[in-house]
N, C-alpha and C positions, 0 to 999 in steps of 0.2 A: 697044112694049111687048105689043098685043097677041101678035106674033110669039113676046116670050118668055112670056106665061100660059099661050100654046098648048105650046107646047115643055113647063115644068112640070106641064101637067095630064097633058102625054101619059108623059114620066117617072114621076108619081106614076101611072097608071093604070097603067104597067109595072111597075111595080114592086110596089104590091097585087096585079097578075094573077099574080108571082111569088109572092108570099106565101101567096095562094091556093090554086098548083098547088102548093107544098111542104106546105102543111096538106091538102091531097087524097091526096098522095104519104102522110102522117104517118098519118094519119088510119088509110088503107088496111094500115099496120104495125101493128095494135088486134096485142098478144099476148095480151090475158086482162081479168077481170074484177076488180073488189072486191069482196069477197063480204062482208067483215066489216071492220069497222073502229070501234076507241074508242080514246078519249086523245087527245091532241095528234097531227094525221098530219096532212102535206100530201105536195104532189106538185109536181113542177117539171120544168124542162126544161136545157139552156145557152141558151137566149132569151127564157125565163120568168119570174115571180117564182114563189115561195112561194104555192101557194093550198090551201086547206083540200081532201081527199080523202073521198069522200065513196060507201059503200055503193054498190053498181051502175055506177060510176062505167068506163070503158073504160081501160085502160092500152095503152101502148101502145112500142114500142122507140123510147130514147132518152129516157126518163122517168128521174124522182131520183126513191126515196119517201122521205121525211126522219121517222124516229117521233122526238116527246120522251119525257121521264121514264115518263109513264102512257102510251106509244101505244103501239097492237097495229093493225097494218093486215095480212089476207090476202087471199090475189091466188087466184083461181081461171084458171088457163092455157089455150087454145087449144085442149089438146092432154089437157086434164083433169090436167095436171101443180096441184099444190096448192105455195106458197110465202107461209111466213108473216116479216113484220119484226116482229122485238120489238123494244120498248123502247130511246132512243138508238142509232138506228144511221141509216145511210146508204147507200140502196141505189137500184145505177142496173140498169135492165136494156139491155144495150148492142144487143141481135137476140135476136130468135123468130123466128124463121120454123119454122113447118109443115105439113108437103105432105103432105098427106093422101091422094093418090096416091103420091106415092115418098115414106115415112114415111122410108127412109134422104138424102135428100137434106136434110132437116132439120137447123136449127141455129140453137142455142142457149147465150146469152152475156150471163152476169151481172158485177158486180163489186160488189160489199161492199168499201164506202171504210170503214166503222168498224160496230160494234155488233152485233146476233145475226141472222140466219137460220135458218130450217128450208125445206129445198127437199125435194118428195118428184115423182120423177121419173112425166115424164109417156110419152106415145105419142112426141113426140120424142126424149127421151133414152134409152128404151129402144131404137128404132129402130136412133139415127145418135149411139152411144155414142162416136164420135170427133169430133164436131161439138158436143158438149158442156162446156164451161168454167165455173167460177166463181170470176174471181178474189178475191185481199186484199192487202194492199201491200204484202205478201211473199210469195206462194204461190200456188201453179193449183192447184185441184182440180178432177180430174177424174173418171167415173161409172162403177161397173158396174149401173145400173140399183138406185135409193137413193134412202133417208132417209134424209139425215143433219144435219146444226145446225153450225152455223159461228159463231164468233165471234173477230171482227177487230178489231183496233187499228194503229196504226204501228209498233208495235215486239215482234206477237205474235200468231199466231193458232194456234184449237184446233179442232178437227174431231172428231168422233163419228159413230158408225155407229149408226143404230137399224134399218136393213135393207139388203142387198145390201151394195155396198164402195165404197171410191172410193181415190183414188191423189193422192197431196200432194206437191208438186214444190215446193224453193222456187225464186223469181223470178228469172234470172239469164242468160247469154247463152245457154246450154241448154235454156233455159224462159222464151220469150219471152211477154210482157203479150199481144204481140198473135195471139199462135197459138192454135188452138179442140181440145180435146180434151185428156187426159192426155199430162205429158210421164211420159218414159219415160230420161230420168238417172240415172245411179249413187244422186243422194240423191231418187231417189221413194221411199215409203215408201208401203205398201200397205195400208188397216184394212177388215178385215170386218166385220157385223155378230157373227161369232160371239165377237167382241170387244168386247161393245154398251158395257159399262161403262167400258172403259178410253178415251182418246183420243190423237189427235196431236198433237205442241204443235211449232209453230216457230217460233225467239225471231231476232229481228234479231240480223242477220251469223254465223247460226250456218248451218251448211256441209248439213243436213237435218234434217228435224222428229225428233222421238223417241217413244214411245210412253210413254204415263203412264197407269197401270193404276190400275185403280177404286180399292183401297186409298189412294193418296196423288192421287183427283183432284178436291182440291177446285176446285180453278177449271173444272171440267168445264161446256162451255155452257150444257146444260140447267140448272143452280146457280147459275150468274151471273146466267141471263136464263133464266127458270122460262115452261114454257106455259101461255094460258092455257087451258080446258078446253073453247074453242069451238077449238083446231085437233086434225085428225083422230087418232085411237087409234094408237099403235103397235101395226106388225102384231105381232101375239107368233109368227105361225106364220112371220115373216121370209119371206114370198111374194115383197115384191119388187117390192107393185104397191103406187098409189095407190088400190085399190078402195074404202078407209074412207073416202078424201074426199066427200063429199056436193054437189051443186049450188052451196050459200051455203055450203059450208065448216064448217058446225055440227053434227057427230057430236055424241053423248051419249058425248066420248072424256073416259080422264080422262087427268090430269096427268100427265107425264112422268116418270120419277121415278126417280135414278140407287143403283140398286143397289150394295150392295158385291161384288164379287167374290171368289174363292177364294182366288186369289194376286195375287200382284206381282213386278213386275224391281227388282231390290233398287237399293238409289242408285247404285251403281258405275256402271250407265251414265247419267252426268250427261253427256255432252256428246253432241253428234248427229254428232262425225264415225264414220262405219262402223270397225270395228279392220280390223284389213289382215295379211294371213299374210306375216309373211315367214321364209326359211327359214332362218334362222340362231336363229328364234322358236320355233318346231317342237317339238316334243318329242313323240319317240313313245310312244304308249301299247299294250297289248295289239295284237296284229294281230288284224284283224277275219275276223271268223268267213265262212269261204266261203258262200255263198249263192245256192240257184238262184236263175234270172231270166225274166221275162215282157218282154215289147218294153211298154214307157214307155206310160201313159195319163196319169200326174203327173207333175212337173218340178221342181225348184227346183234354186238358184245361188246363192251370195253377191254380200253388193252391192260390199263393194271387197276381191278377191283380189291376190295376184302372181299374175305370168301364167302362173308353171310350177307352180301349183298348183290341179287340180281345174278347175270349173267358176262363170265368172261369172255373178250375173243374165242381164246382157245377151244372152251368149252360148245362154239357154236361153230368153228371153222372144221368139217368134216370131210373129207375126201371127195362126196356126189355133188359141192359145194364149190362155188368161184367169190374170190372177192371182187367188191364193184368198183366201189366209195372209200374210204376212208377220212378222219380228222383226227387230234388229238386226242379225245376220247372215244370213236367208237371207230367199229370197222362194219361195213356192210357186206353181206354176200347171198347170191343167189344161185337156183337150182343150175348145177354143168350143162350145159349143150349150147348150141346155137339156137340166137332169139328169135323167136316168132313175134313180127309186127303187124297187125293188120292196117290193110291199104285204104281201107275207108270207115267212117261212123265215129261216132263222137260219142265221149262213153265220162261218167259221172260216177268219181268212188268216191269210197267211206271211209275216214280214217279206222282200223281194225286194231291196236296197238300203236303204242307211244312212248318214251322215252327221254325226259328231257331237264335239263340243271341249268343251274348260273355257274359257271367256271370263277370263282373270284378273285381278287389278287393276287392268295396266299392259296393259290391251285387246292383250294378246298373247292365241295359242290355242294351249291344249295338244287332242294328236289323242287324243279318244276312241272307244271301240268298245262293241257295244250287245249284250247279253245278255240270255236266257231272254223273248225277243220274246211277248207272246199279245196278239192283237186278234178279239173277238168283235162284229158288228153284227146285234141280232133287228130286221130289217128290218120284221118285224108292229108290233113297238110302238116301232120307231125309235128303238131305241135303240142306244149303242156303250158295250164296257168295254175296255178298254188296258189293258197295262203292259208294264214293261220295266225294266233297268238298263244303267245307265250306268258304266263303267267306264275311272279317269283312273290313270296309274300315281302314286302316291302317295296316291292319297284314298285313306277308303270308297266303297263302291260305290256307287253313290245310283239311290233307286228312283223312278222314275216310272211313274203310278197316274192315272186320269183314265175315267169314268162320265158317260153327259151323253145326250143328246137327238141322232138325223141329221132336219136340217129337211126342209121338200122341195126346197129345192136341193141337197143331198146335202152341206148345211155339218155338219161339226162343233161342239154348242155343248158343252162343258164343265159338268157342272152338279157335280161333286164330284172334285178333284183331291187330289194329297200337298200337303203345306205348300209353302208360298213353290212353286207351280207353276202354268202358263200352259202349255194346251194347244189347240188350234185347228189342223182340217184340213178334209180334203172326198173325197168320194166321185169316182171318175172319172165320165162326161157316163154311160159302162153301168152303172156301178155295183159294176164286176168289181176295181175296185183301188180303195186309199183311199190317202190321204197323210196327216202332219199336220206339225205345228213345236210342237216343245215348249221349256221354259227353265225352268230350277227354281235357283232361288238357295242356296246354298251357303255352308258357312264359306272355302272356299278359292276364290270364284267361282261363275260361272251356268255351270252345265250348261246347254249347249241341242244341242238336233239337228233335222233335216230323216230324215223316214221313208217308204218307199213300202210297200206291202202290197198281196198277192195275193190272190184266191182258190184 
């Protein structure tokens, strides 16, 4: 009997030691601190029950944060990142490793099982974009140095971008839940803050996310679950940093309002499958005008394409380039690296190359061409002004006009456009080239195109 008791005590001691060791290791995985909490909010792990969460609590990898109907939790992460978990959410911190000495070795992984979360990238995400991932039940979201809001459920995921850019891809055999970083399959879609008032939406059993413009954004994440004023203000200059997040996460911030964008995509683009160009579906338009070319610093490709027609997005998406903007047909990239935007001078750009189509109601593409192109950039005022004419056989020529702001990252943010038009793009890293994607809804379909300009 004594021998049995001795063995039992020995086993209990070993078990306690294991739990203590695991607890010490768990404590060393500190990811951040609760900077604000209000309402019904709890924290748990796979091994522990729910318990109330309080301001000042340490948060670690492996923990799940749950909020009730009136619950808000703000986290200040160890690398300066900010996370807001809004009401009726279930958010898991899968992994949070920040290596201050080697920031590129950092790893960040979240899972939003349900609800709404806002994430402002910190030093880990900025330095190791290829090792940042936020998963939902349907989608994988990667970043480009970002402030974004995600709303997720069992059958839908929506994401809007307030600064920087994200890549959203359906989870499938080409984009695995267990991976890190953005997925680069044909179903990947990019959204940048140049279209801040629009959002990407992925519904269950759909092949790719679709763009929902602001004019139709009744289910925008910020409308379904509005932020509290304690959240950091949206960086209106689109600087892509988290400098507005204070130590306690409580700036004198204003609520994020979803404004009305001046244009929208017509209901023709209802299904998420990108259009494919089959040779028998192409109707030749006027021949393209021969234009002088310069070595490209901006590129684009089509999301889905016939093998013998032009360039696919994957063929131009190389490791030394970054995605800046996309729509249902095109994805545009530029050289990686911090952009230089001159502080003075006015430059007139010439169109170096372009590709344009009419997206028909049956989702076939009719070739178009561009005439009368103009682009002027006032670097001193950080403003651009552009116009062009799209010509499609059998249709009245379509004018595309836009004026707006050039951000500190060299992104085009339209303020005024032609009716029913969306236009967004960027400067090259050295600001000697520019590129943008446009689309305009017409009675015959959607006119869309991609352009590259040189000084």
